[in-house]
PDB file of N, CA, C and O in Angstrom:
ATOM      1  N   MET A   1     170.631 136.850-164.159  1.00  0.00           N
ATOM      2  CA  MET A   1     170.314 135.680-163.379  1.00  0.00           C
ATOM      3  C   MET A   1     171.204 135.711-162.126  1.00  0.00           C
ATOM      4  O   MET A   1     172.429 135.728-162.249  1.00  0.00           O
ATOM      5  N   PRO A   2     170.634 135.717-160.976  1.00  0.00           N
ATOM      6  CA  PRO A   2     171.445 135.754-159.749  1.00  0.00           C
ATOM      7  C   PRO A   2     172.100 134.401-159.470  1.00  0.00           C
ATOM      8  O   PRO A   2     171.613 133.348-159.881  1.00  0.00           O
ATOM      9  N   ASN A   3     173.198 134.471-158.772  1.00  0.00           N
ATOM     10  CA  ASN A   3     173.893 133.241-158.380  1.00  0.00           C
ATOM     11  C   ASN A   3     173.217 132.643-157.162  1.00  0.00           C
ATOM     12  O   ASN A   3     172.816 133.362-156.246  1.00  0.00           O
ATOM     13  N   ASP A   4     173.094 131.337-157.157  1.00  0.00           N
ATOM     14  CA  ASP A   4     172.601 130.656-155.961  1.00  0.00           C
ATOM     15  C   ASP A   4     173.557 129.510-155.648  1.00  0.00           C
ATOM     16  O   ASP A   4     174.642 129.442-156.225  1.00  0.00           O
ATOM     17  N   ALA A   5     173.186 128.637-154.772  1.00  0.00           N
ATOM     18  CA  ALA A   5     174.080 127.580-154.324  1.00  0.00           C
ATOM     19  C   ALA A   5     174.421 126.577-155.431  1.00  0.00           C
ATOM     20  O   ALA A   5     175.478 125.948-155.383  1.00  0.00           O
ATOM     21  N   ASN A   6     173.537 126.418-156.432  1.00  0.00           N
ATOM     22  CA  ASN A   6     173.743 125.390-157.454  1.00  0.00           C
ATOM     23  C   ASN A   6     174.139 125.930-158.823  1.00  0.00           C
ATOM     24  O   ASN A   6     174.340 125.152-159.755  1.00  0.00           O
ATOM     25  N   SER A   7     174.254 127.239-158.958  1.00  0.00           N
ATOM     26  CA  SER A   7     174.602 127.786-160.270  1.00  0.00           C
ATOM     27  C   SER A   7     175.448 129.047-160.111  1.00  0.00           C
ATOM     28  O   SER A   7     175.474 129.679-159.054  1.00  0.00           O
ATOM     29  N   PHE A   8     176.135 129.387-161.195  1.00  0.00           N
ATOM     30  CA  PHE A   8     176.897 130.624-161.222  1.00  0.00           C
ATOM     31  C   PHE A   8     176.859 131.168-162.640  1.00  0.00           C
ATOM     32  O   PHE A   8     176.576 130.430-163.583  1.00  0.00           O
ATOM     33  N   THR A   9     177.140 132.451-162.794  1.00  0.00           N
ATOM     34  CA  THR A   9     177.060 133.122-164.076  1.00  0.00           C
ATOM     35  C   THR A   9     178.457 133.533-164.527  1.00  0.00           C
ATOM     36  O   THR A   9     179.237 134.069-163.740  1.00  0.00           O
ATOM     37  N   ILE A  10     178.769 133.279-165.795  1.00  0.00           N
ATOM     38  CA  ILE A  10     180.027 133.705-166.396  1.00  0.00           C
ATOM     39  C   ILE A  10     179.704 134.835-167.366  1.00  0.00           C
ATOM     40  O   ILE A  10     178.847 134.690-168.237  1.00  0.00           O
ATOM     41  N   THR A  11     180.387 135.944-167.210  1.00  0.00           N
ATOM     42  CA  THR A  11     180.188 137.089-168.092  1.00  0.00           C
ATOM     43  C   THR A  11     181.395 137.216-169.007  1.00  0.00           C
ATOM     44  O   THR A  11     182.531 137.263-168.537  1.00  0.00           O
ATOM     45  N   ILE A  12     181.155 137.272-170.307  1.00  0.00           N
ATOM     46  CA  ILE A  12     182.215 137.428-171.288  1.00  0.00           C
ATOM     47  C   ILE A  12     182.069 138.815-171.899  1.00  0.00           C
ATOM     48  O   ILE A  12     181.015 139.169-172.427  1.00  0.00           O
ATOM     49  N   ARG A  13     183.143 139.593-171.820  1.00  0.00           N
ATOM     50  CA  ARG A  13     183.125 140.942-172.362  1.00  0.00           C
ATOM     51  C   ARG A  13     184.049 141.014-173.576  1.00  0.00           C
ATOM     52  O   ARG A  13     185.160 140.486-173.550  1.00  0.00           O
ATOM     53  N   LYS A  14     183.589 141.661-174.620  1.00  0.00           N
ATOM     54  CA  LYS A  14     184.390 141.834-175.815  1.00  0.00           C
ATOM     55  C   LYS A  14     185.327 143.018-175.627  1.00  0.00           C
ATOM     56  O   LYS A  14     184.912 144.069-175.138  1.00  0.00           O
ATOM     57  N   ARG A  15     186.580 142.855-176.011  1.00  0.00           N
ATOM     58  CA  ARG A  15     187.539 143.954-175.899  1.00  0.00           C
ATOM     59  C   ARG A  15     187.328 144.908-177.071  1.00  0.00           C
ATOM     60  O   ARG A  15     186.968 144.463-178.161  1.00  0.00           O
ATOM     61  N   PRO A  16     187.545 146.217-176.873  1.00  0.00           N
ATOM     62  CA  PRO A  16     187.344 147.192-177.947  1.00  0.00           C
ATOM     63  C   PRO A  16     188.406 147.054-179.041  1.00  0.00           C
ATOM     64  O   PRO A  16     189.470 146.479-178.809  1.00  0.00           O
ATOM     65  N   TRP A  17     188.116 147.581-180.227  1.00  0.00           N
ATOM     66  CA  TRP A  17     189.008 147.445-181.374  1.00  0.00           C
ATOM     67  C   TRP A  17     190.355 148.098-181.130  1.00  0.00           C
ATOM     68  O   TRP A  17     191.381 147.581-181.572  1.00  0.00           O
ATOM     69  N   TRP A  18     190.371 149.227-180.433  1.00  0.00           N
ATOM     70  CA  TRP A  18     191.630 149.933-180.219  1.00  0.00           C
ATOM     71  C   TRP A  18     192.565 149.137-179.312  1.00  0.00           C
ATOM     72  O   TRP A  18     193.784 149.289-179.389  1.00  0.00           O
ATOM     73  N   PHE A  19     192.003 148.296-178.459  1.00  0.00           N
ATOM     74  CA  PHE A  19     192.845 147.462-177.601  1.00  0.00           C
ATOM     75  C   PHE A  19     193.680 146.512-178.453  1.00  0.00           C
ATOM     76  O   PHE A  19     194.849 146.274-178.151  1.00  0.00           O
ATOM     77  N   TRP A  20     193.091 145.971-179.513  1.00  0.00           N
ATOM     78  CA  TRP A  20     193.822 145.044-180.377  1.00  0.00           C
ATOM     79  C   TRP A  20     194.877 145.781-181.196  1.00  0.00           C
ATOM     80  O   TRP A  20     195.909 145.198-181.526  1.00  0.00           O
ATOM     81  N   VAL A  21     194.641 147.051-181.530  1.00  0.00           N
ATOM     82  CA  VAL A  21     195.667 147.851-182.204  1.00  0.00           C
ATOM     83  C   VAL A  21     196.862 148.047-181.274  1.00  0.00           C
ATOM     84  O   VAL A  21     198.012 147.930-181.696  1.00  0.00           O
ATOM     85  N   VAL A  22     196.582 148.344-180.014  1.00  0.00           N
ATOM     86  CA  VAL A  22     197.647 148.507-179.026  1.00  0.00           C
ATOM     87  C   VAL A  22     198.394 147.190-178.825  1.00  0.00           C
ATOM     88  O   VAL A  22     199.618 147.192-178.697  1.00  0.00           O
ATOM     89  N   VAL A  23     197.680 146.073-178.796  1.00  0.00           N
ATOM     90  CA  VAL A  23     198.328 144.758-178.653  1.00  0.00           C
ATOM     91  C   VAL A  23     199.249 144.484-179.840  1.00  0.00           C
ATOM     92  O   VAL A  23     200.348 143.961-179.656  1.00  0.00           O
ATOM     93  N   GLY A  24     198.826 144.824-181.035  1.00  0.00           N
ATOM     94  CA  GLY A  24     199.673 144.636-182.218  1.00  0.00           C
ATOM     95  C   GLY A  24     200.932 145.483-182.153  1.00  0.00           C
ATOM     96  O   GLY A  24     202.022 145.004-182.468  1.00  0.00           O
ATOM     97  N   PHE A  25     200.790 146.742-181.745  1.00  0.00           N
ATOM     98  CA  PHE A  25     201.950 147.629-181.607  1.00  0.00           C
ATOM     99  C   PHE A  25     202.888 147.122-180.510  1.00  0.00           C
ATOM    100  O   PHE A  25     204.109 147.140-180.668  1.00  0.00           O
ATOM    101  N   TRP A  26     202.310 146.675-179.410  1.00  0.00           N
ATOM    102  CA  TRP A  26     203.101 146.127-178.302  1.00  0.00           C
ATOM    103  C   TRP A  26     203.882 144.890-178.759  1.00  0.00           C
ATOM    104  O   TRP A  26     205.052 144.729-178.412  1.00  0.00           O
ATOM    105  N   THR A  27     203.239 144.029-179.529  1.00  0.00           N
ATOM    106  CA  THR A  27     203.902 142.822-180.025  1.00  0.00           C
ATOM    107  C   THR A  27     205.071 143.177-180.943  1.00  0.00           C
ATOM    108  O   THR A  27     206.134 142.560-180.865  1.00  0.00           O
ATOM    109  N   LEU A  28     204.875 144.171-181.812  1.00  0.00           N
ATOM    110  CA  LEU A  28     205.961 144.600-182.691  1.00  0.00           C
ATOM    111  C   LEU A  28     207.147 145.137-181.889  1.00  0.00           C
ATOM    112  O   LEU A  28     208.298 144.817-182.188  1.00  0.00           O
ATOM    113  N   LEU A  29     206.866 145.953-180.871  1.00  0.00           N
ATOM    114  CA  LEU A  29     207.942 146.473-180.027  1.00  0.00           C
ATOM    115  C   LEU A  29     208.660 145.350-179.285  1.00  0.00           C
ATOM    116  O   LEU A  29     209.886 145.348-179.178  1.00  0.00           O
ATOM    117  N   GLU A  30     207.886 144.403-178.778  1.00  0.00           N
ATOM    118  CA  GLU A  30     208.471 143.283-178.041  1.00  0.00           C
ATOM    119  C   GLU A  30     209.423 142.485-178.944  1.00  0.00           C
ATOM    120  O   GLU A  30     210.531 142.144-178.530  1.00  0.00           O
ATOM    121  N   VAL A  31     208.998 142.192-180.156  1.00  0.00           N
ATOM    122  CA  VAL A  31     209.832 141.432-181.095  1.00  0.00           C
ATOM    123  C   VAL A  31     211.067 142.246-181.484  1.00  0.00           C
ATOM    124  O   VAL A  31     212.165 141.696-181.562  1.00  0.00           O
ATOM    125  N   LEU A  32     210.901 143.538-181.728  1.00  0.00           N
ATOM    126  CA  LEU A  32     212.023 144.396-182.112  1.00  0.00           C
ATOM    127  C   LEU A  32     213.087 144.427-181.016  1.00  0.00           C
ATOM    128  O   LEU A  32     214.271 144.253-181.305  1.00  0.00           O
ATOM    129  N   PHE A  33     212.688 144.642-179.778  1.00  0.00           N
ATOM    130  CA  PHE A  33     213.668 144.712-178.700  1.00  0.00           C
ATOM    131  C   PHE A  33     214.257 143.337-178.363  1.00  0.00           C
ATOM    132  O   PHE A  33     215.414 143.244-177.954  1.00  0.00           O
ATOM    133  N   LEU A  34     213.482 142.291-178.530  1.00  0.00           N
ATOM    134  CA  LEU A  34     214.020 140.938-178.324  1.00  0.00           C
ATOM    135  C   LEU A  34     215.089 140.632-179.365  1.00  0.00           C
ATOM    136  O   LEU A  34     216.140 140.079-179.040  1.00  0.00           O
ATOM    137  N   GLN A  35     214.819 140.991-180.609  1.00  0.00           N
ATOM    138  CA  GLN A  35     215.792 140.794-181.676  1.00  0.00           C
ATOM    139  C   GLN A  35     217.045 141.627-181.418  1.00  0.00           C
ATOM    140  O   GLN A  35     218.160 141.150-181.629  1.00  0.00           O
ATOM    141  N   THR A  36     216.869 142.857-180.967  1.00  0.00           N
ATOM    142  CA  THR A  36     218.007 143.721-180.655  1.00  0.00           C
ATOM    143  C   THR A  36     218.848 143.143-179.517  1.00  0.00           C
ATOM    144  O   THR A  36     220.078 143.166-179.570  1.00  0.00           O
ATOM    145  N   ALA A  37     218.173 142.625-178.488  1.00  0.00           N
ATOM    146  CA  ALA A  37     218.897 142.042-177.359  1.00  0.00           C
ATOM    147  C   ALA A  37     219.716 140.829-177.794  1.00  0.00           C
ATOM    148  O   ALA A  37     220.879 140.692-177.416  1.00  0.00           O
ATOM    149  N   LEU A  38     219.117 139.965-178.575  1.00  0.00           N
ATOM    150  CA  LEU A  38     219.826 138.769-179.029  1.00  0.00           C
ATOM    151  C   LEU A  38     220.993 139.124-179.952  1.00  0.00           C
ATOM    152  O   LEU A  38     222.076 138.554-179.828  1.00  0.00           O
ATOM    153  N   ALA A  39     220.778 140.055-180.867  1.00  0.00           N
ATOM    154  CA  ALA A  39     221.837 140.459-181.795  1.00  0.00           C
ATOM    155  C   ALA A  39     222.969 141.164-181.054  1.00  0.00           C
ATOM    156  O   ALA A  39     224.141 140.945-181.360  1.00  0.00           O
ATOM    157  N   SER A  40     222.628 142.005-180.088  1.00  0.00           N
ATOM    158  CA  SER A  40     223.662 142.713-179.332  1.00  0.00           C
ATOM    159  C   SER A  40     224.501 141.741-178.516  1.00  0.00           C
ATOM    160  O   SER A  40     225.720 141.898-178.438  1.00  0.00           O
ATOM    161  N   ALA A  41     223.886 140.759-177.917  1.00  0.00           N
ATOM    162  CA  ALA A  41     224.642 139.760-177.150  1.00  0.00           C
ATOM    163  C   ALA A  41     225.549 138.948-178.072  1.00  0.00           C
ATOM    164  O   ALA A  41     226.681 138.625-177.712  1.00  0.00           O
ATOM    165  N   ARG A  42     225.052 138.626-179.243  1.00  0.00           N
ATOM    166  CA  ARG A  42     225.861 137.839-180.186  1.00  0.00           C
ATOM    167  C   ARG A  42     227.075 138.626-180.682  1.00  0.00           C
ATOM    168  O   ARG A  42     228.126 138.046-180.959  1.00  0.00           O
ATOM    169  N   GLU A  43     226.924 139.958-180.794  1.00  0.00           N
ATOM    170  CA  GLU A  43     228.024 140.802-181.252  1.00  0.00           C
ATOM    171  C   GLU A  43     228.883 141.313-180.093  1.00  0.00           C
ATOM    172  O   GLU A  43     229.716 142.200-180.283  1.00  0.00           O
ATOM    173  N   SER A  44     228.687 140.763-178.903  1.00  0.00           N
ATOM    174  CA  SER A  44     229.446 141.127-177.698  1.00  0.00           C
ATOM    175  C   SER A  44     229.240 142.587-177.285  1.00  0.00           C
ATOM    176  O   SER A  44     230.138 143.200-176.707  1.00  0.00           O
ATOM    177  N   GLU A  45     228.099 143.126-177.571  1.00  0.00           N
ATOM    178  CA  GLU A  45     227.718 144.470-177.109  1.00  0.00           C
ATOM    179  C   GLU A  45     226.844 144.277-175.879  1.00  0.00           C
ATOM    180  O   GLU A  45     225.622 144.401-175.951  1.00  0.00           O
ATOM    181  N   TYR A  46     227.471 143.976-174.761  1.00  0.00           N
ATOM    182  CA  TYR A  46     226.737 143.550-173.578  1.00  0.00           C
ATOM    183  C   TYR A  46     225.930 144.679-172.937  1.00  0.00           C
ATOM    184  O   TYR A  46     224.874 144.431-172.356  1.00  0.00           O
ATOM    185  N   ARG A  47     226.412 145.894-173.036  1.00  0.00           N
ATOM    186  CA  ARG A  47     225.661 147.010-172.468  1.00  0.00           C
ATOM    187  C   ARG A  47     224.355 147.222-173.236  1.00  0.00           C
ATOM    188  O   ARG A  47     223.299 147.408-172.631  1.00  0.00           O
ATOM    189  N   ALA A  48     224.429 147.193-174.542  1.00  0.00           N
ATOM    190  CA  ALA A  48     223.224 147.337-175.365  1.00  0.00           C
ATOM    191  C   ALA A  48     222.276 146.150-175.159  1.00  0.00           C
ATOM    192  O   ALA A  48     221.057 146.319-175.143  1.00  0.00           O
ATOM    193  N   ALA A  49     222.840 144.960-175.003  1.00  0.00           N
ATOM    194  CA  ALA A  49     222.017 143.775-174.760  1.00  0.00           C
ATOM    195  C   ALA A  49     221.307 143.885-173.420  1.00  0.00           C
ATOM    196  O   ALA A  49     220.134 143.526-173.313  1.00  0.00           O
ATOM    197  N   ALA A  50     221.996 144.375-172.398  1.00  0.00           N
ATOM    198  CA  ALA A  50     221.378 144.520-171.076  1.00  0.00           C
ATOM    199  C   ALA A  50     220.236 145.531-171.113  1.00  0.00           C
ATOM    200  O   ALA A  50     219.188 145.311-170.506  1.00  0.00           O
ATOM    201  N   ILE A  51     220.437 146.622-171.815  1.00  0.00           N
ATOM    202  CA  ILE A  51     219.377 147.626-171.937  1.00  0.00           C
ATOM    203  C   ILE A  51     218.184 147.038-172.685  1.00  0.00           C
ATOM    204  O   ILE A  51     217.038 147.233-172.282  1.00  0.00           O
ATOM    205  N   SER A  52     218.450 146.325-173.764  1.00  0.00           N
ATOM    206  CA  SER A  52     217.365 145.725-174.549  1.00  0.00           C
ATOM    207  C   SER A  52     216.614 144.664-173.758  1.00  0.00           C
ATOM    208  O   SER A  52     215.388 144.590-173.829  1.00  0.00           O
ATOM    209  N   TRP A  53     217.348 143.831-172.996  1.00  0.00           N
ATOM    210  CA  TRP A  53     216.685 142.823-172.170  1.00  0.00           C
ATOM    211  C   TRP A  53     215.826 143.480-171.097  1.00  0.00           C
ATOM    212  O   TRP A  53     214.751 142.981-170.766  1.00  0.00           O
ATOM    213  N   THR A  54     216.299 144.596-170.556  1.00  0.00           N
ATOM    214  CA  THR A  54     215.509 145.325-169.560  1.00  0.00           C
ATOM    215  C   THR A  54     214.223 145.858-170.182  1.00  0.00           C
ATOM    216  O   THR A  54     213.152 145.766-169.583  1.00  0.00           O
ATOM    217  N   VAL A  55     214.333 146.413-171.378  1.00  0.00           N
ATOM    218  CA  VAL A  55     213.145 146.924-172.069  1.00  0.00           C
ATOM    219  C   VAL A  55     212.184 145.782-172.383  1.00  0.00           C
ATOM    220  O   VAL A  55     210.973 145.941-172.234  1.00  0.00           O
ATOM    221  N   VAL A  56     212.704 144.636-172.816  1.00  0.00           N
ATOM    222  CA  VAL A  56     211.853 143.471-173.097  1.00  0.00           C
ATOM    223  C   VAL A  56     211.109 143.040-171.836  1.00  0.00           C
ATOM    224  O   VAL A  56     209.915 142.743-171.888  1.00  0.00           O
ATOM    225  N   GLY A  57     211.809 143.005-170.709  1.00  0.00           N
ATOM    226  CA  GLY A  57     211.172 142.606-169.456  1.00  0.00           C
ATOM    227  C   GLY A  57     210.104 143.589-169.003  1.00  0.00           C
ATOM    228  O   GLY A  57     209.026 143.180-168.570  1.00  0.00           O
ATOM    229  N   VAL A  58     210.396 144.883-169.099  1.00  0.00           N
ATOM    230  CA  VAL A  58     209.414 145.901-168.696  1.00  0.00           C
ATOM    231  C   VAL A  58     208.193 145.860-169.610  1.00  0.00           C
ATOM    232  O   VAL A  58     207.058 145.941-169.141  1.00  0.00           O
ATOM    233  N   LEU A  59     208.428 145.733-170.920  1.00  0.00           N
ATOM    234  CA  LEU A  59     207.303 145.634-171.860  1.00  0.00           C
ATOM    235  C   LEU A  59     206.457 144.390-171.601  1.00  0.00           C
ATOM    236  O   LEU A  59     205.228 144.456-171.652  1.00  0.00           O
ATOM    237  N   ALA A  60     207.101 143.266-171.326  1.00  0.00           N
ATOM    238  CA  ALA A  60     206.364 142.027-171.062  1.00  0.00           C
ATOM    239  C   ALA A  60     205.537 142.154-169.790  1.00  0.00           C
ATOM    240  O   ALA A  60     204.359 141.797-169.774  1.00  0.00           O
ATOM    241  N   ALA A  61     206.149 142.659-168.727  1.00  0.00           N
ATOM    242  CA  ALA A  61     205.422 142.812-167.463  1.00  0.00           C
ATOM    243  C   ALA A  61     204.272 143.804-167.610  1.00  0.00           C
ATOM    244  O   ALA A  61     203.169 143.562-167.120  1.00  0.00           O
ATOM    245  N   GLY A  62     204.531 144.912-168.280  1.00  0.00           N
ATOM    246  CA  GLY A  62     203.470 145.899-168.496  1.00  0.00           C
ATOM    247  C   GLY A  62     202.348 145.356-169.361  1.00  0.00           C
ATOM    248  O   GLY A  62     201.175 145.623-169.100  1.00  0.00           O
ATOM    249  N   GLY A  63     202.697 144.598-170.385  1.00  0.00           N
ATOM    250  CA  GLY A  63     201.680 144.021-171.258  1.00  0.00           C
ATOM    251  C   GLY A  63     200.783 143.037-170.542  1.00  0.00           C
ATOM    252  O   GLY A  63     199.566 143.046-170.727  1.00  0.00           O
ATOM    253  N   VAL A  64     201.384 142.185-169.722  1.00  0.00           N
ATOM    254  CA  VAL A  64     200.593 141.215-168.954  1.00  0.00           C
ATOM    255  C   VAL A  64     199.691 141.938-167.953  1.00  0.00           C
ATOM    256  O   VAL A  64     198.522 141.587-167.791  1.00  0.00           O
ATOM    257  N   LEU A  65     200.242 142.941-167.292  1.00  0.00           N
ATOM    258  CA  LEU A  65     199.458 143.703-166.323  1.00  0.00           C
ATOM    259  C   LEU A  65     198.276 144.402-166.986  1.00  0.00           C
ATOM    260  O   LEU A  65     197.154 144.327-166.485  1.00  0.00           O
ATOM    261  N   ILE A  66     198.510 145.071-168.090  1.00  0.00           N
ATOM    262  CA  ILE A  66     197.433 145.772-168.801  1.00  0.00           C
ATOM    263  C   ILE A  66     196.406 144.785-169.342  1.00  0.00           C
ATOM    264  O   ILE A  66     195.209 145.069-169.320  1.00  0.00           O
ATOM    265  N   TRP A  67     196.858 143.628-169.827  1.00  0.00           N
ATOM    266  CA  TRP A  67     195.932 142.609-170.349  1.00  0.00           C
ATOM    267  C   TRP A  67     194.913 142.210-169.289  1.00  0.00           C
ATOM    268  O   TRP A  67     193.716 142.135-169.566  1.00  0.00           O
ATOM    269  N   PHE A  68     195.397 141.954-168.070  1.00  0.00           N
ATOM    270  CA  PHE A  68     194.492 141.529-167.008  1.00  0.00           C
ATOM    271  C   PHE A  68     193.680 142.675-166.436  1.00  0.00           C
ATOM    272  O   PHE A  68     192.527 142.475-166.056  1.00  0.00           O
ATOM    273  N   LEU A  69     194.246 143.866-166.363  1.00  0.00           N
ATOM    274  CA  LEU A  69     193.495 145.006-165.838  1.00  0.00           C
ATOM    275  C   LEU A  69     192.401 145.449-166.802  1.00  0.00           C
ATOM    276  O   LEU A  69     191.334 145.882-166.367  1.00  0.00           O
ATOM    277  N   GLN A  70     192.651 145.349-168.099  1.00  0.00           N
ATOM    278  CA  GLN A  70     191.650 145.751-169.097  1.00  0.00           C
ATOM    279  C   GLN A  70     190.446 144.826-169.058  1.00  0.00           C
ATOM    280  O   GLN A  70     189.331 145.268-169.335  1.00  0.00           O
ATOM    281  N   GLY A  71     190.634 143.565-168.725  1.00  0.00           N
ATOM    282  CA  GLY A  71     189.554 142.601-168.717  1.00  0.00           C
ATOM    283  C   GLY A  71     188.699 142.637-167.464  1.00  0.00           C
ATOM    284  O   GLY A  71     187.615 142.054-167.443  1.00  0.00           O
ATOM    285  N   ARG A  72     189.165 143.309-166.414  1.00  0.00           N
ATOM    286  CA  ARG A  72     188.416 143.345-165.154  1.00  0.00           C
ATOM    287  C   ARG A  72     187.266 144.333-165.241  1.00  0.00           C
ATOM    288  O   ARG A  72     187.369 145.376-165.887  1.00  0.00           O
ATOM    289  N   SER A  73     186.204 143.998-164.599  1.00  0.00           N
ATOM    290  CA  SER A  73     185.044 144.873-164.548  1.00  0.00           C
ATOM    291  C   SER A  73     185.277 145.950-163.490  1.00  0.00           C
ATOM    292  O   SER A  73     185.807 145.669-162.415  1.00  0.00           O
ATOM    293  N   ARG A  74     184.880 147.173-163.797  1.00  0.00           N
ATOM    294  CA  ARG A  74     185.058 148.271-162.857  1.00  0.00           C
ATOM    295  C   ARG A  74     183.879 148.405-161.907  1.00  0.00           C
ATOM    296  O   ARG A  74     183.978 149.086-160.887  1.00  0.00           O
ATOM    297  N   THR A  75     182.777 147.770-162.230  1.00  0.00           N
ATOM    298  CA  THR A  75     181.608 147.804-161.350  1.00  0.00           C
ATOM    299  C   THR A  75     181.327 146.405-160.862  1.00  0.00           C
ATOM    300  O   THR A  75     181.537 145.429-161.581  1.00  0.00           O
ATOM    301  N   ARG A  76     180.861 146.315-159.663  1.00  0.00           N
ATOM    302  CA  ARG A  76     180.546 145.010-159.099  1.00  0.00           C
ATOM    303  C   ARG A  76     179.045 144.769-159.179  1.00  0.00           C
ATOM    304  O   ARG A  76     178.248 145.562-158.677  1.00  0.00           O
ATOM    305  N   ALA A  77     178.679 143.690-159.805  1.00  0.00           N
ATOM    306  CA  ALA A  77     177.266 143.341-159.926  1.00  0.00           C
ATOM    307  C   ALA A  77     176.912 142.354-158.806  1.00  0.00           C
ATOM    308  O   ALA A  77     177.510 141.282-158.713  1.00  0.00           O
ATOM    309  N   ASP A  78     175.972 142.704-157.983  1.00  0.00           N
ATOM    310  CA  ASP A  78     175.550 141.824-156.898  1.00  0.00           C
ATOM    311  C   ASP A  78     174.216 141.184-157.206  1.00  0.00           C
ATOM    312  O   ASP A  78     173.703 140.408-156.400  1.00  0.00           O
TER     313      ASP A  78
END
């Protein structure tokens, strides 16, 4: 259905099964490094905490970026 002045079309795409496997693995890594960062800071291991916080930040930024890029359509429908 083409878009006109009074209507628009919303397309919903289902993500593939392997994407959810990757999301689960990413979540486990995120929790593991977050726990490591918090524990290292509590034990006054500031160098290890800084490395873990950096990994948490990179994983979070990469995860958000991949989430939005995976959902975008590669072809433009006119």
